[in-house]
N, C-alpha and C positions, 0 to 999 in steps of 0.2 A: 586499327581503329575500332573500339567496341560501340556498339550501338547502345545509347543510354537514354534515359528518360527525360533528359534536358531537350527543351525544344529551342532550337535557334533558327534564325531567319536564314533562308538559302540566299547566298549572294555568289555573284560571278564578276570577274574583271570586266567582262563586256557583255552585252545581252547575246544569249545563245552560245556562250563559250562552251558549255557543257557539251554541245552538238560537236563542235571541233575537237573536243576532248575525245568523244566516241570515234571520231573519224581517224584521229591520231593513234588511238588505242588499237583501233581494228586494223590499221596498217601495220603497225608493229607485231602484233600478233599474227597476222598474215606472213609477214616477213620471216616470224620466228618458225611457223610451220613448215614454210617452204625450205628453211634451213634443216630443219629436222627431218623432211621426207626426201631431201636430195639425194640419199643413198637408194631410194627407190626409183631414180632418174625421172622425177617428175617437177615440172616447173610449176609456178603459182597458178597458171590458167589451166594445167592439166589436172593437178589435184582437185581443183575448185569444181571442174566439170564432174569428175569422177564422184565427188561427195554429193554434189547436187543430184548426180543421176541415182546415186544410191538412196537418196531423202525422197525423190520423186517416184522411185520405183523403175525396175526394168520394163521397158515397153513405153516409155516416156517417149514424146515426140522431141525433135530439136527446138521446135518452137515453145513447148512447155520448159524447156531447159534453159533457153535464152530469156525468157520472162524470169525463171526463178533466179538467174544469175545477175538480172538486169543489164545484159550486153546486148550488142548488135548482132545479128544473124552472121555476117561475114566473119567477125572474130570467133564466134563459136565454130562455125564451119571449119575453119583453119585448125583449131584446138581437136575438134572431133576426128578431122583426117589424121592429125599426128597421133592420137591415140589408137586409132584404127590401125595405121601403118606400124605402130609398135606392138599390134596384136592383144590390146586391152579391152577394146569395145567392138561392137560390130553394129552396121546399121542395116536395118530390114525394110523394104518396101511395106508400107501399111496397106494391107489388102481393101480396106475401107475407103483409102484416099491415096492414090498411086502418086501424088506430089508429095506426100509426107513419108518421112522415114523414122522408124521406131527404134530406139537405142537399146542394146543389150551388151552385158559385160561378157567377154570369152572368158573360159575357165581360168586363163592366166590372168586377166582382169578382176575376176571375183578374188583371187590369191592376193593380188596388188591391193585391192580394196582392203581387204582383211588387214593387210599390213599397215596401211594408212590409218585404219581404225585403231590398231594396237599403238601405233605411234602417237596418236592424238590422245588416247587414253592416258598414256604416261605423261603426255606434255600437259594435259589438262590439270593434273595434280600439282604440276609445277608452277602453271600459270595463275591458278585460283590458291596458291599457297598462302596461307593467313587470312582467308576469307571463309566465313562460316556459310553452312548450306542456307541458313536464314537470310544472311546478307546477299547471298548468290539470287535467291528466290525474290527478295525485295528488289534488287537490280533488274532482274528480268522483268517483273512486273512493271516497273517504272519504264524501262527501255520500250516495252511493248504498248504502254499507254502513250507515250511520246510519239511513237511511230503512227499510231490510231489517229492522233490528233493532226499529224503532219498529213496523213492520207485524207482525212476529212476536210481539211483546209484545201488541198490540192483539187478534190472533187467539187467543192464549193466555188472554186475560182473560175 
């Protein structure tokens, strides 16, 4: 669908239906990624932890990672232990706070992360097929605005 100069009123079958569509689309995309990284022996929880670790940067804490993923610490701890057992990440005690663990990729984990990124780059072209960069930029701006509005409402409540 090409963007045109024609202004039409936005309508949805039910108020906030667009939000349900985001959730549904997100779930489908996560399932697709999980299928495409399956050859790397990674479950959804494992690849998501690795991607968020890469985005936050090595040396992030488990707490930072839990907040980034919006998951509870016990679930995260279980996944981290699995990744550690698989030799992909290591936890190091934070010298500034002995209760805290800092997370790092092992050399094998860095290699696996490169494989994930290559897989995602190839998948990106397929998932975004038929959508222009302009459309993607507009969509990203709109999604960010919706998120900011939701956060503002949560903080005000």
